[in-house]
Structures are given as C-alpha cells and as structure tokens.
CHARMM-style PDB file with segment names, atoms N, HN, CA, C and O in Angstrom:
ATOM      1  N   MET     1       1.077  -1.136   0.306  1.00  0.00      PROA
ATOM      2  CA  MET     1       0.079  -0.221   0.180  1.00  0.00      PROA
ATOM      3  C   MET     1       1.079   1.024   0.445  1.00  0.00      PROA
ATOM      4  O   MET     1       1.843   1.225   1.389  1.00  0.00      PROA
ATOM      5  N   PRO     2       0.782   1.865  -0.825  1.00  0.00      PROA
ATOM      6  CA  PRO     2       2.033   3.211  -0.787  1.00  0.00      PROA
ATOM      7  C   PRO     2       1.623   4.265   0.045  1.00  0.00      PROA
ATOM      8  O   PRO     2       0.408   4.445   0.114  1.00  0.00      PROA
ATOM      9  N   VAL     3       2.311   4.955   0.652  1.00  0.00      PROA
ATOM     10  HN  VAL     3       3.299   4.809   0.596  1.00  0.00      PROA
ATOM     11  CA  VAL     3       1.694   6.233   1.394  1.00  0.00      PROA
ATOM     12  C   VAL     3       1.402   7.337   0.531  1.00  0.00      PROA
ATOM     13  O   VAL     3       2.008   7.472  -0.532  1.00  0.00      PROA
ATOM     14  N   ARG     4       0.825   7.857   0.778  1.00  0.00      PROA
ATOM     15  HN  ARG     4       0.333   7.748   1.641  1.00  0.00      PROA
ATOM     16  CA  ARG     4       0.820   9.465  -0.610  1.00  0.00      PROA
ATOM     17  C   ARG     4       0.822  10.566   0.222  1.00  0.00      PROA
ATOM     18  O   ARG     4       0.676  11.683  -0.276  1.00  0.00      PROA
ATOM     19  N   GLY     5       1.034  10.358   2.003  1.00  0.00      PROA
ATOM     20  HN  GLY     5       1.152   9.451   2.407  1.00  0.00      PROA
ATOM     21  CA  GLY     5       1.399  11.734   2.255  1.00  0.00      PROA
ATOM     22  C   GLY     5       1.436  11.473   3.655  1.00  0.00      PROA
ATOM     23  O   GLY     5       1.098  10.437   4.227  1.00  0.00      PROA
ATOM     24  N   ARG     6       2.150  13.153   4.434  1.00  0.00      PROA
ATOM     25  HN  ARG     6       2.425  13.995   3.969  1.00  0.00      PROA
ATOM     26  CA  ARG     6       2.222  12.741   6.029  1.00  0.00      PROA
ATOM     27  C   ARG     6       1.396  13.696   6.453  1.00  0.00      PROA
ATOM     28  O   ARG     6       1.223  14.775   5.887  1.00  0.00      PROA
ATOM     29  N   VAL     7       0.727  13.223   7.725  1.00  0.00      PROA
ATOM     30  HN  VAL     7       0.868  12.346   8.185  1.00  0.00      PROA
ATOM     31  CA  VAL     7      -0.038  13.922   8.790  1.00  0.00      PROA
ATOM     32  C   VAL     7       0.677  14.320  10.089  1.00  0.00      PROA
ATOM     33  O   VAL     7       0.926  13.523  10.994  1.00  0.00      PROA
ATOM     34  N   PHE     8       0.975  15.587  10.098  1.00  0.00      PROA
ATOM     35  HN  PHE     8       0.773  16.235   9.363  1.00  0.00      PROA
ATOM     36  CA  PHE     8       0.984  15.864  11.461  1.00  0.00      PROA
ATOM     37  C   PHE     8       0.168  16.469  12.574  1.00  0.00      PROA
ATOM     38  O   PHE     8      -0.527  17.467  12.383  1.00  0.00      PROA
ATOM     39  N   LEU     9       0.278  15.724  14.000  1.00  0.00      PROA
ATOM     40  HN  LEU     9       0.843  14.913  14.156  1.00  0.00      PROA
ATOM     41  CA  LEU     9      -0.759  15.860  14.799  1.00  0.00      PROA
ATOM     42  C   LEU     9      -0.408  16.977  15.527  1.00  0.00      PROA
ATOM     43  O   LEU     9       0.777  17.300  15.458  1.00  0.00      PROA
ATOM     44  N   SER    10      -1.240  17.735  16.297  1.00  0.00      PROA
ATOM     45  HN  SER    10      -2.203  17.472  16.352  1.00  0.00      PROA
ATOM     46  CA  SER    10      -1.167  18.391  17.492  1.00  0.00      PROA
ATOM     47  C   SER    10      -0.423  17.561  19.024  1.00  0.00      PROA
ATOM     48  O   SER    10      -0.334  16.337  19.129  1.00  0.00      PROA
ATOM     49  N   PRO    11       0.024  18.516  20.045  1.00  0.00      PROA
ATOM     50  CA  PRO    11       0.259  17.334  21.042  1.00  0.00      PROA
ATOM     51  C   PRO    11      -0.974  16.851  21.247  1.00  0.00      PROA
ATOM     52  O   PRO    11      -1.076  15.633  21.385  1.00  0.00      PROA
ATOM     53  N   ARG    12      -2.002  17.566  21.303  1.00  0.00      PROA
ATOM     54  HN  ARG    12      -1.919  18.556  21.190  1.00  0.00      PROA
ATOM     55  CA  ARG    12      -3.243  16.389  21.929  1.00  0.00      PROA
ATOM     56  C   ARG    12      -3.334  15.458  21.348  1.00  0.00      PROA
ATOM     57  O   ARG    12      -3.233  14.368  21.912  1.00  0.00      PROA
ATOM     58  N   GLY    13      -3.637  15.607  19.535  1.00  0.00      PROA
ATOM     59  HN  GLY    13      -3.719  16.492  19.077  1.00  0.00      PROA
ATOM     60  CA  GLY    13      -4.089  14.433  18.828  1.00  0.00      PROA
ATOM     61  C   GLY    13      -3.085  13.218  18.959  1.00  0.00      PROA
ATOM     62  O   GLY    13      -3.480  12.055  18.876  1.00  0.00      PROA
ATOM     63  N   ALA    14      -1.621  13.596  19.192  1.00  0.00      PROA
ATOM     64  HN  ALA    14      -1.300  14.541  19.259  1.00  0.00      PROA
ATOM     65  CA  ALA    14      -0.724  12.972  19.034  1.00  0.00      PROA
ATOM     66  C   ALA    14      -0.926  11.869  20.581  1.00  0.00      PROA
ATOM     67  O   ALA    14      -1.040  10.659  20.387  1.00  0.00      PROA
ATOM     68  N   ARG    15      -0.951  12.387  21.961  1.00  0.00      PROA
ATOM     69  HN  ARG    15      -0.858  13.370  22.119  1.00  0.00      PROA
ATOM     70  CA  ARG    15      -1.277  12.056  22.932  1.00  0.00      PROA
ATOM     71  C   ARG    15      -2.357  10.831  22.479  1.00  0.00      PROA
ATOM     72  O   ARG    15      -2.028   9.650  22.587  1.00  0.00      PROA
ATOM     73  N   LEU    16      -3.524  11.190  22.022  1.00  0.00      PROA
ATOM     74  HN  LEU    16      -3.792  12.150  21.934  1.00  0.00      PROA
ATOM     75  CA  LEU    16      -4.485  10.369  21.855  1.00  0.00      PROA
ATOM     76  C   LEU    16      -4.738   9.130  21.279  1.00  0.00      PROA
ATOM     77  O   LEU    16      -5.337   8.116  21.636  1.00  0.00      PROA
ATOM     78  N   VAL    17      -3.860   9.631  19.873  1.00  0.00      PROA
ATOM     79  HN  VAL    17      -3.373  10.455  19.583  1.00  0.00      PROA
ATOM     80  CA  VAL    17      -3.040   8.307  19.602  1.00  0.00      PROA
ATOM     81  C   VAL    17      -2.673   7.382  19.992  1.00  0.00      PROA
ATOM     82  O   VAL    17      -3.206   6.276  19.906  1.00  0.00      PROA
ATOM     83  N   ARG    18      -1.701   7.664  20.490  1.00  0.00      PROA
ATOM     84  HN  ARG    18      -1.267   8.563  20.559  1.00  0.00      PROA
ATOM     85  CA  ARG    18      -0.616   6.854  21.462  1.00  0.00      PROA
ATOM     86  C   ARG    18      -1.420   6.185  22.603  1.00  0.00      PROA
ATOM     87  O   ARG    18      -0.979   5.129  23.057  1.00  0.00      PROA
ATOM     88  N   GLU    19      -2.814   6.823  23.216  1.00  0.00      PROA
ATOM     89  HN  GLU    19      -3.173   7.681  22.847  1.00  0.00      PROA
ATOM     90  CA  GLU    19      -3.601   6.122  23.906  1.00  0.00      PROA
ATOM     91  C   GLU    19      -4.566   5.289  23.470  1.00  0.00      PROA
ATOM     92  O   GLU    19      -5.389   4.750  24.210  1.00  0.00      PROA
ATOM     93  N   GLY    20      -4.491   5.145  22.144  1.00  0.00      PROA
ATOM     94  HN  GLY    20      -3.822   5.583  21.543  1.00  0.00      PROA
ATOM     95  CA  GLY    20      -5.528   4.101  21.223  1.00  0.00      PROA
ATOM     96  C   GLY    20      -6.682   4.467  20.345  1.00  0.00      PROA
ATOM     97  O   GLY    20      -7.486   3.800  19.694  1.00  0.00      PROA
ATOM     98  N   THR    21      -6.475   5.911  20.567  1.00  0.00      PROA
ATOM     99  HN  THR    21      -5.822   6.453  21.096  1.00  0.00      PROA
ATOM    100  CA  THR    21      -7.576   6.607  19.708  1.00  0.00      PROA
ATOM    101  C   THR    21      -7.835   6.421  18.043  1.00  0.00      PROA
ATOM    102  O   THR    21      -6.793   6.678  17.439  1.00  0.00      PROA
ATOM    103  N   LEU    22      -8.713   6.122  17.331  1.00  0.00      PROA
ATOM    104  HN  LEU    22      -9.559   5.913  17.821  1.00  0.00      PROA
ATOM    105  CA  LEU    22      -8.748   5.758  16.300  1.00  0.00      PROA
ATOM    106  C   LEU    22      -8.893   6.680  14.798  1.00  0.00      PROA
ATOM    107  O   LEU    22      -8.367   6.684  13.685  1.00  0.00      PROA
ATOM    108  N   ASN    23     -10.156   7.580  15.689  1.00  0.00      PROA
ATOM    109  HN  ASN    23     -10.583   7.577  16.593  1.00  0.00      PROA
ATOM    110  CA  ASN    23     -10.442   8.596  14.931  1.00  0.00      PROA
ATOM    111  C   ASN    23      -9.815   9.577  15.083  1.00  0.00      PROA
ATOM    112  O   ASN    23      -9.992  10.050  16.206  1.00  0.00      PROA
ATOM    113  N   ILE    24      -9.007  10.243  14.343  1.00  0.00      PROA
ATOM    114  HN  ILE    24      -8.863   9.859  13.430  1.00  0.00      PROA
ATOM    115  CA  ILE    24      -7.806  11.453  14.489  1.00  0.00      PROA
ATOM    116  C   ILE    24      -8.993  12.512  13.662  1.00  0.00      PROA
ATOM    117  O   ILE    24      -9.485  12.294  12.555  1.00  0.00      PROA
ATOM    118  N   TYR    25      -9.279  13.745  14.602  1.00  0.00      PROA
ATOM    119  HN  TYR    25      -8.880  13.922  15.501  1.00  0.00      PROA
ATOM    120  CA  TYR    25     -10.350  14.413  14.131  1.00  0.00      PROA
ATOM    121  C   TYR    25      -9.496  15.701  13.457  1.00  0.00      PROA
ATOM    122  O   TYR    25      -8.322  15.976  13.706  1.00  0.00      PROA
ATOM    123  N   SER    26     -10.347  16.376  12.588  1.00  0.00      PROA
ATOM    124  HN  SER    26     -11.300  16.152  12.385  1.00  0.00      PROA
ATOM    125  CA  SER    26      -9.066  17.285  11.692  1.00  0.00      PROA
ATOM    126  C   SER    26      -8.779  18.446  12.145  1.00  0.00      PROA
ATOM    127  O   SER    26      -7.844  19.123  11.716  1.00  0.00      PROA
ATOM    128  N   LYS    27      -9.727  18.866  13.256  1.00  0.00      PROA
ATOM    129  HN  LYS    27     -10.486  18.316  13.605  1.00  0.00      PROA
ATOM    130  CA  LYS    27      -9.040  19.906  14.374  1.00  0.00      PROA
ATOM    131  C   LYS    27      -8.052  19.664  15.085  1.00  0.00      PROA
ATOM    132  O   LYS    27      -7.696  20.536  15.876  1.00  0.00      PROA
ATOM    133  N   TRP    28      -7.261  18.300  15.001  1.00  0.00      PROA
ATOM    134  HN  TRP    28      -7.550  17.591  14.358  1.00  0.00      PROA
ATOM    135  CA  TRP    28      -6.074  17.673  15.801  1.00  0.00      PROA
ATOM    136  C   TRP    28      -4.571  17.346  14.733  1.00  0.00      PROA
ATOM    137  O   TRP    28      -3.576  16.732  15.116  1.00  0.00      PROA
ATOM    138  N   VAL    29      -4.784  17.981  13.274  1.00  0.00      PROA
ATOM    139  HN  VAL    29      -5.593  18.480  12.963  1.00  0.00      PROA
ATOM    140  CA  VAL    29      -4.071  17.878  12.336  1.00  0.00      PROA
ATOM    141  C   VAL    29      -3.554  19.301  12.305  1.00  0.00      PROA
ATOM    142  O   VAL    29      -4.350  20.239  12.317  1.00  0.00      PROA
ATOM    143  N   LYS    30      -2.504  19.453  12.273  1.00  0.00      PROA
ATOM    144  HN  LYS    30      -1.857  18.690  12.263  1.00  0.00      PROA
ATOM    145  CA  LYS    30      -1.781  21.246  12.416  1.00  0.00      PROA
ATOM    146  C   LYS    30      -1.024  20.966  10.801  1.00  0.00      PROA
ATOM    147  O   LYS    30      -0.968  22.064  10.247  1.00  0.00      PROA
ATOM    148  N   ARG    31      -0.636  20.236  10.198  1.00  0.00      PROA
ATOM    149  HN  ARG    31      -0.682  19.344  10.648  1.00  0.00      PROA
ATOM    150  CA  ARG    31      -0.164  20.172   8.591  1.00  0.00      PROA
ATOM    151  C   ARG    31      -0.124  18.886   8.018  1.00  0.00      PROA
ATOM    152  O   ARG    31      -0.016  17.843   8.663  1.00  0.00      PROA
ATOM    153  N   VAL    32      -0.249  19.016   6.318  1.00  0.00      PROA
ATOM    154  HN  VAL    32      -0.336  19.863   5.793  1.00  0.00      PROA
ATOM    155  CA  VAL    32      -0.406  18.106   5.763  1.00  0.00      PROA
ATOM    156  C   VAL    32       0.629  18.283   5.052  1.00  0.00      PROA
ATOM    157  O   VAL    32       1.106  19.418   5.015  1.00  0.00      PROA
ATOM    158  N   GLU    33       1.166  17.352   4.402  1.00  0.00      PROA
ATOM    159  HN  GLU    33       0.779  16.430   4.432  1.00  0.00      PROA
ATOM    160  CA  GLU    33       2.272  17.406   3.303  1.00  0.00      PROA
ATOM    161  C   GLU    33       2.035  16.193   1.727  1.00  0.00      PROA
ATOM    162  O   GLU    33       1.321  15.192   1.773  1.00  0.00      PROA
ATOM    163  N   GLY    34       2.517  16.466   0.969  1.00  0.00      PROA
ATOM    164  HN  GLY    34       3.098  17.279   0.931  1.00  0.00      PROA
ATOM    165  CA  GLY    34       1.894  15.986   0.012  1.00  0.00      PROA
ATOM    166  C   GLY    34       0.397  16.309  -0.535  1.00  0.00      PROA
ATOM    167  O   GLY    34      -0.198  17.159   0.127  1.00  0.00      PROA
ATOM    168  N   LYS    35      -0.132  15.891  -1.378  1.00  0.00      PROA
ATOM    169  HN  LYS    35       0.352  15.201  -1.916  1.00  0.00      PROA
ATOM    170  CA  LYS    35      -1.673  16.242  -1.588  1.00  0.00      PROA
ATOM    171  C   LYS    35      -2.663  14.804  -1.509  1.00  0.00      PROA
ATOM    172  O   LYS    35      -3.394  14.526  -2.459  1.00  0.00      PROA
ATOM    173  N   PRO    36      -2.611  14.102  -0.514  1.00  0.00      PROA
ATOM    174  CA  PRO    36      -3.554  13.087  -0.467  1.00  0.00      PROA
ATOM    175  C   PRO    36      -5.140  13.239  -0.805  1.00  0.00      PROA
ATOM    176  O   PRO    36      -5.738  14.314  -0.749  1.00  0.00      PROA
ATOM    177  N   ARG    37      -5.748  11.942  -1.180  1.00  0.00      PROA
ATOM    178  HN  ARG    37      -5.262  11.070  -1.225  1.00  0.00      PROA
ATOM    179  CA  ARG    37      -7.086  12.497  -1.649  1.00  0.00      PROA
ATOM    180  C   ARG    37      -7.714  11.388  -0.730  1.00  0.00      PROA
ATOM    181  O   ARG    37      -6.999  10.458  -0.359  1.00  0.00      PROA
ATOM    182  N   ARG    38      -9.208  11.472  -0.304  1.00  0.00      PROA
ATOM    183  HN  ARG    38      -9.789  12.227  -0.606  1.00  0.00      PROA
ATOM    184  CA  ARG    38     -10.167  10.638   0.129  1.00  0.00      PROA
ATOM    185  C   ARG    38      -9.661   9.367   0.078  1.00  0.00      PROA
ATOM    186  O   ARG    38      -9.411   8.955  -1.055  1.00  0.00      PROA
ATOM    187  N   GLY    39      -9.431   8.592   1.054  1.00  0.00      PROA
ATOM    188  HN  GLY    39      -9.635   8.927   1.974  1.00  0.00      PROA
ATOM    189  CA  GLY    39      -8.972   7.173   1.216  1.00  0.00      PROA
ATOM    190  C   GLY    39      -7.704   6.761   0.944  1.00  0.00      PROA
ATOM    191  O   GLY    39      -7.499   5.547   0.953  1.00  0.00      PROA
ATOM    192  N   ASP    40      -6.527   7.741   0.627  1.00  0.00      PROA
ATOM    193  HN  ASP    40      -6.694   8.726   0.619  1.00  0.00      PROA
ATOM    194  CA  ASP    40      -5.377   7.069   0.595  1.00  0.00      PROA
ATOM    195  C   ASP    40      -4.778   7.167   2.106  1.00  0.00      PROA
ATOM    196  O   ASP    40      -5.203   7.605   3.174  1.00  0.00      PROA
ATOM    197  N   VAL    41      -3.434   6.466   1.611  1.00  0.00      PROA
ATOM    198  HN  VAL    41      -3.089   6.110   0.743  1.00  0.00      PROA
ATOM    199  CA  VAL    41      -3.254   6.150   2.917  1.00  0.00      PROA
ATOM    200  C   VAL    41      -2.080   6.974   3.395  1.00  0.00      PROA
ATOM    201  O   VAL    41      -1.237   7.155   2.517  1.00  0.00      PROA
ATOM    202  N   VAL    42      -1.803   7.547   4.634  1.00  0.00      PROA
ATOM    203  HN  VAL    42      -2.489   7.400   5.348  1.00  0.00      PROA
ATOM    204  CA  VAL    42      -0.961   8.696   4.780  1.00  0.00      PROA
ATOM    205  C   VAL    42      -0.114   8.150   6.047  1.00  0.00      PROA
ATOM    206  O   VAL    42      -0.730   7.322   6.719  1.00  0.00      PROA
ATOM    207  N   GLU    43       1.150   8.459   6.476  1.00  0.00      PROA
ATOM    208  HN  GLU    43       1.650   9.131   5.931  1.00  0.00      PROA
ATOM    209  CA  GLU    43       1.687   8.521   8.050  1.00  0.00      PROA
ATOM    210  C   GLU    43       0.950   9.626   8.903  1.00  0.00      PROA
ATOM    211  O   GLU    43       0.322  10.639   8.594  1.00  0.00      PROA
ATOM    212  N   ILE    44       1.301   8.984  10.179  1.00  0.00      PROA
ATOM    213  HN  ILE    44       1.812   8.162  10.430  1.00  0.00      PROA
ATOM    214  CA  ILE    44       1.200   9.710  10.770  1.00  0.00      PROA
ATOM    215  C   ILE    44       1.763  10.118  11.635  1.00  0.00      PROA
ATOM    216  O   ILE    44       1.899   9.160  12.396  1.00  0.00      PROA
ATOM    217  N   LEU    45       2.403  11.320  12.238  1.00  0.00      PROA
ATOM    218  HN  LEU    45       2.292  12.098  11.620  1.00  0.00      PROA
ATOM    219  CA  LEU    45       3.462  11.726  12.805  1.00  0.00      PROA
ATOM    220  C   LEU    45       2.664  12.748  13.775  1.00  0.00      PROA
ATOM    221  O   LEU    45       1.485  13.076  13.644  1.00  0.00      PROA
ATOM    222  N   ASP    46       3.885  13.329  15.136  1.00  0.00      PROA
ATOM    223  HN  ASP    46       4.843  13.062  15.243  1.00  0.00      PROA
ATOM    224  CA  ASP    46       3.876  13.862  15.970  1.00  0.00      PROA
ATOM    225  C   ASP    46       4.171  15.310  15.347  1.00  0.00      PROA
ATOM    226  O   ASP    46       4.547  15.349  14.176  1.00  0.00      PROA
ATOM    227  N   ALA    47       4.021  16.498  16.065  1.00  0.00      PROA
ATOM    228  HN  ALA    47       3.716  16.467  17.016  1.00  0.00      PROA
ATOM    229  CA  ALA    47       4.898  17.549  16.167  1.00  0.00      PROA
ATOM    230  C   ALA    47       6.335  17.244  15.392  1.00  0.00      PROA
ATOM    231  O   ALA    47       6.831  17.820  14.424  1.00  0.00      PROA
ATOM    232  N   SER    48       6.628  16.564  15.868  1.00  0.00      PROA
ATOM    233  HN  SER    48       6.225  16.095  16.655  1.00  0.00      PROA
ATOM    234  CA  SER    48       8.473  16.535  15.891  1.00  0.00      PROA
ATOM    235  C   SER    48       9.018  15.892  14.762  1.00  0.00      PROA
ATOM    236  O   SER    48      10.170  15.894  14.329  1.00  0.00      PROA
ATOM    237  N   GLY    49       7.719  15.196  14.253  1.00  0.00      PROA
ATOM    238  HN  GLY    49       6.783  15.194  14.605  1.00  0.00      PROA
ATOM    239  CA  GLY    49       7.972  14.436  12.968  1.00  0.00      PROA
ATOM    240  C   GLY    49       8.263  12.878  13.481  1.00  0.00      PROA
ATOM    241  O   GLY    49       8.866  12.108  12.733  1.00  0.00      PROA
ATOM    242  N   LYS    50       7.826  12.473  14.731  1.00  0.00      PROA
ATOM    243  HN  LYS    50       7.336  13.098  15.339  1.00  0.00      PROA
ATOM    244  CA  LYS    50       7.920  10.994  15.242  1.00  0.00      PROA
ATOM    245  C   LYS    50       6.645  10.295  14.628  1.00  0.00      PROA
ATOM    246  O   LYS    50       5.542  10.828  14.509  1.00  0.00      PROA
ATOM    247  N   PHE    51       7.032   8.826  14.206  1.00  0.00      PROA
ATOM    248  HN  PHE    51       7.928   8.392  14.302  1.00  0.00      PROA
ATOM    249  CA  PHE    51       6.023   8.048  13.367  1.00  0.00      PROA
ATOM    250  C   PHE    51       5.159   7.433  14.625  1.00  0.00      PROA
ATOM    251  O   PHE    51       5.622   6.963  15.664  1.00  0.00      PROA
ATOM    252  N   LEU    52       3.702   7.570  14.228  1.00  0.00      PROA
ATOM    253  HN  LEU    52       3.326   7.951  13.384  1.00  0.00      PROA
ATOM    254  CA  LEU    52       2.797   6.995  15.266  1.00  0.00      PROA
ATOM    255  C   LEU    52       2.647   6.008  14.673  1.00  0.00      PROA
ATOM    256  O   LEU    52       3.109   4.891  14.908  1.00  0.00      PROA
ATOM    257  N   GLY    53       1.930   6.384  13.789  1.00  0.00      PROA
ATOM    258  HN  GLY    53       1.555   7.291  13.598  1.00  0.00      PROA
ATOM    259  CA  GLY    53       1.284   5.143  12.284  1.00  0.00      PROA
ATOM    260  C   GLY    53       0.954   5.421  11.280  1.00  0.00      PROA
ATOM    261  O   GLY    53       1.470   6.345  10.651  1.00  0.00      PROA
ATOM    262  N   VAL    54       0.081   4.760  10.882  1.00  0.00      PROA
ATOM    263  HN  VAL    54      -0.338   4.009  11.392  1.00  0.00      PROA
ATOM    264  CA  VAL    54      -0.551   5.041   9.134  1.00  0.00      PROA
ATOM    265  C   VAL    54      -1.869   4.744   9.186  1.00  0.00      PROA
ATOM    266  O   VAL    54      -2.334   3.744   9.733  1.00  0.00      PROA
ATOM    267  N   GLY    55      -2.618   5.774   8.506  1.00  0.00      PROA
ATOM    268  HN  GLY    55      -2.240   6.586   8.061  1.00  0.00      PROA
ATOM    269  CA  GLY    55      -4.330   5.848   8.700  1.00  0.00      PROA
ATOM    270  C   GLY    55      -4.745   5.907   7.102  1.00  0.00      PROA
ATOM    271  O   GLY    55      -3.911   5.913   6.197  1.00  0.00      PROA
ATOM    272  N   PHE    56      -6.409   5.956   6.877  1.00  0.00      PROA
ATOM    273  HN  PHE    56      -7.086   5.951   7.612  1.00  0.00      PROA
ATOM    274  CA  PHE    56      -6.886   5.910   5.916  1.00  0.00      PROA
ATOM    275  C   PHE    56      -6.958   8.160   5.862  1.00  0.00      PROA
ATOM    276  O   PHE    56      -7.229   9.007   6.713  1.00  0.00      PROA
ATOM    277  N   PHE    57      -6.700   8.198   4.939  1.00  0.00      PROA
ATOM    278  HN  PHE    57      -6.480   7.510   4.247  1.00  0.00      PROA
ATOM    279  CA  PHE    57      -6.884  10.268   4.828  1.00  0.00      PROA
ATOM    280  C   PHE    57      -8.700  10.112   4.746  1.00  0.00      PROA
ATOM    281  O   PHE    57      -9.204   9.240   4.039  1.00  0.00      PROA
ATOM    282  N   GLU    58      -9.397  10.910   5.421  1.00  0.00      PROA
ATOM    283  HN  GLU    58      -8.987  11.619   5.995  1.00  0.00      PROA
ATOM    284  CA  GLU    58     -11.097  11.171   5.402  1.00  0.00      PROA
ATOM    285  C   GLU    58     -10.742  12.499   4.982  1.00  0.00      PROA
ATOM    286  O   GLU    58     -10.587  12.772   3.792  1.00  0.00      PROA
ATOM    287  N   TRP    59     -10.628  13.202   5.759  1.00  0.00      PROA
ATOM    288  HN  TRP    59     -10.754  12.980   6.726  1.00  0.00      PROA
ATOM    289  CA  TRP    59     -10.862  14.961   5.353  1.00  0.00      PROA
ATOM    290  C   TRP    59     -12.485  15.322   4.895  1.00  0.00      PROA
ATOM    291  O   TRP    59     -12.716  16.282   4.160  1.00  0.00      PROA
ATOM    292  N   VAL    60     -13.492  14.502   5.380  1.00  0.00      PROA
ATOM    293  HN  VAL    60     -13.305  13.722   5.977  1.00  0.00      PROA
ATOM    294  CA  VAL    60     -14.613  14.852   5.632  1.00  0.00      PROA
ATOM    295  C   VAL    60     -15.388  15.032   7.050  1.00  0.00      PROA
ATOM    296  O   VAL    60     -15.203  14.338   8.050  1.00  0.00      PROA
ATOM    297  N   GLY    61     -16.328  16.155   6.911  1.00  0.00      PROA
ATOM    298  HN  GLY    61     -16.478  16.719   6.099  1.00  0.00      PROA
ATOM    299  CA  GLY    61     -16.856  15.944   8.319  1.00  0.00      PROA
ATOM    300  C   GLY    61     -15.783  16.479   9.716  1.00  0.00      PROA
ATOM    301  O   GLY    61     -14.898  17.332   9.783  1.00  0.00      PROA
ATOM    302  N   ALA    62     -16.202  15.790  10.439  1.00  0.00      PROA
ATOM    303  HN  ALA    62     -16.921  15.097  10.384  1.00  0.00      PROA
ATOM    304  CA  ALA    62     -15.095  16.222  11.786  1.00  0.00      PROA
ATOM    305  C   ALA    62     -13.979  15.142  11.671  1.00  0.00      PROA
ATOM    306  O   ALA    62     -12.957  15.252  12.348  1.00  0.00      PROA
ATOM    307  N   ILE    63     -14.154  14.184  10.887  1.00  0.00      PROA
ATOM    308  HN  ILE    63     -14.984  14.094  10.337  1.00  0.00      PROA
ATOM    309  CA  ILE    63     -12.936  13.100  11.023  1.00  0.00      PROA
ATOM    310  C   ILE    63     -11.755  13.367   9.537  1.00  0.00      PROA
ATOM    311  O   ILE    63     -12.035  13.390   8.338  1.00  0.00      PROA
ATOM    312  N   GLY    64     -10.638  13.509  10.112  1.00  0.00      PROA
ATOM    313  HN  GLY    64     -10.411  13.490  11.086  1.00  0.00      PROA
ATOM    314  CA  GLY    64      -9.354  13.970   8.976  1.00  0.00      PROA
ATOM    315  C   GLY    64      -8.569  12.589   8.735  1.00  0.00      PROA
ATOM    316  O   GLY    64      -8.162  12.292   7.612  1.00  0.00      PROA
ATOM    317  N   VAL    65      -8.396  11.832   9.759  1.00  0.00      PROA
ATOM    318  HN  VAL    65      -8.726  12.074  10.672  1.00  0.00      PROA
ATOM    319  CA  VAL    65      -7.701  10.486   9.467  1.00  0.00      PROA
ATOM    320  C   VAL    65      -8.341   9.014  10.155  1.00  0.00      PROA
ATOM    321  O   VAL    65      -8.079   9.133  11.352  1.00  0.00      PROA
ATOM    322  N   ARG    66      -8.661   8.420  10.065  1.00  0.00      PROA
ATOM    323  HN  ARG    66      -8.874   8.324   9.093  1.00  0.00      PROA
ATOM    324  CA  ARG    66      -8.675   7.128  10.654  1.00  0.00      PROA
ATOM    325  C   ARG    66      -7.489   5.649  10.537  1.00  0.00      PROA
ATOM    326  O   ARG    66      -7.095   4.830   9.706  1.00  0.00      PROA
ATOM    327  N   VAL    67      -7.317   5.986  11.857  1.00  0.00      PROA
ATOM    328  HN  VAL    67      -7.637   6.651  12.532  1.00  0.00      PROA
ATOM    329  CA  VAL    67      -5.930   4.758  12.167  1.00  0.00      PROA
ATOM    330  C   VAL    67      -6.273   3.723  11.364  1.00  0.00      PROA
ATOM    331  O   VAL    67      -7.384   3.258  11.110  1.00  0.00      PROA
ATOM    332  N   LEU    68      -4.948   3.346  10.912  1.00  0.00      PROA
ATOM    333  HN  LEU    68      -4.045   3.723  11.118  1.00  0.00      PROA
ATOM    334  CA  LEU    68      -4.931   1.703  10.041  1.00  0.00      PROA
ATOM    335  C   LEU    68      -4.275   1.057  10.969  1.00  0.00      PROA
ATOM    336  O   LEU    68      -4.709   0.029  11.490  1.00  0.00      PROA
ATOM    337  N   SER    69      -3.149   1.610  11.265  1.00  0.00      PROA
ATOM    338  HN  SER    69      -2.797   2.445  10.842  1.00  0.00      PROA
ATOM    339  CA  SER    69      -2.260   0.504  12.358  1.00  0.00      PROA
ATOM    340  C   SER    69      -0.806   1.633  12.786  1.00  0.00      PROA
ATOM    341  O   SER    69      -0.123   2.401  12.109  1.00  0.00      PROA
ATOM    342  N   LEU    70      -0.807   1.187  14.430  1.00  0.00      PROA
ATOM    343  HN  LEU    70      -1.362   0.563  14.980  1.00  0.00      PROA
ATOM    344  CA  LEU    70       0.139   2.048  14.651  1.00  0.00      PROA
ATOM    345  C   LEU    70       2.073   1.641  14.503  1.00  0.00      PROA
ATOM    346  O   LEU    70       2.942   2.104  15.241  1.00  0.00      PROA
ATOM    347  N   SER    71       2.259   0.810  13.502  1.00  0.00      PROA
ATOM    348  HN  SER    71       1.553   0.433  12.902  1.00  0.00      PROA
ATOM    349  CA  SER    71       3.155   0.399  12.827  1.00  0.00      PROA
ATOM    350  C   SER    71       3.304   0.306  11.230  1.00  0.00      PROA
ATOM    351  O   SER    71       2.395  -0.289  10.650  1.00  0.00      PROA
ATOM    352  N   LEU    72       4.299   0.803  10.497  1.00  0.00      PROA
ATOM    353  HN  LEU    72       5.037   1.286  10.969  1.00  0.00      PROA
ATOM    354  CA  LEU    72       4.494   0.607   9.119  1.00  0.00      PROA
ATOM    355  C   LEU    72       3.880  -0.456   8.533  1.00  0.00      PROA
ATOM    356  O   LEU    72       3.855  -1.512   9.165  1.00  0.00      PROA
ATOM    357  N   ILE    73       3.317  -0.389   7.323  1.00  0.00      PROA
ATOM    358  HN  ILE    73       3.337   0.469   6.810  1.00  0.00      PROA
ATOM    359  CA  ILE    73       2.496  -1.932   6.697  1.00  0.00      PROA
ATOM    360  C   ILE    73       3.181  -1.705   5.551  1.00  0.00      PROA
ATOM    361  OT1 ILE    73       3.063  -2.475   4.598  1.00  0.00      PROA
TER     362      ILE     73
END
C-alpha cells in the first residue's frame, strides 16, 4: 500500500493516538504534506516528526484520518 502523504498532529492529537484513539479529528491535524485524497494511506506523525502510525485520509466532516495501524504496513 503506497503512502500518499504525511499528517502532523497537535500534541493533544498525538497523545490521544498513543492512548489508542482510532479516529483523528481534523482539528488535531496541524499540517499535511503531499496531496492525499480521500481514502489514501498517510503516515501519522507528531509535531516533531516522530512516527505514530498509518491511516486512511478522510478529511470529510469532523474526522481527518482513521488510524489503520500503529506500525508501518
């Protein structure tokens, strides 16, 4: 599955992902690199660039990314 972008989260968003949250709200996303489209796989990173997981880019409604895995796939 090719990765189509990178999503950088706020400190709160990163903490919640580390605690097991599977739905990342758009308001927790601070920056998007690349031009992912809905359904594309993206890397999920904290604000410093530390890898948190991969997910499906949504950006429709309140949900920005749905976590797929906390490791590289």
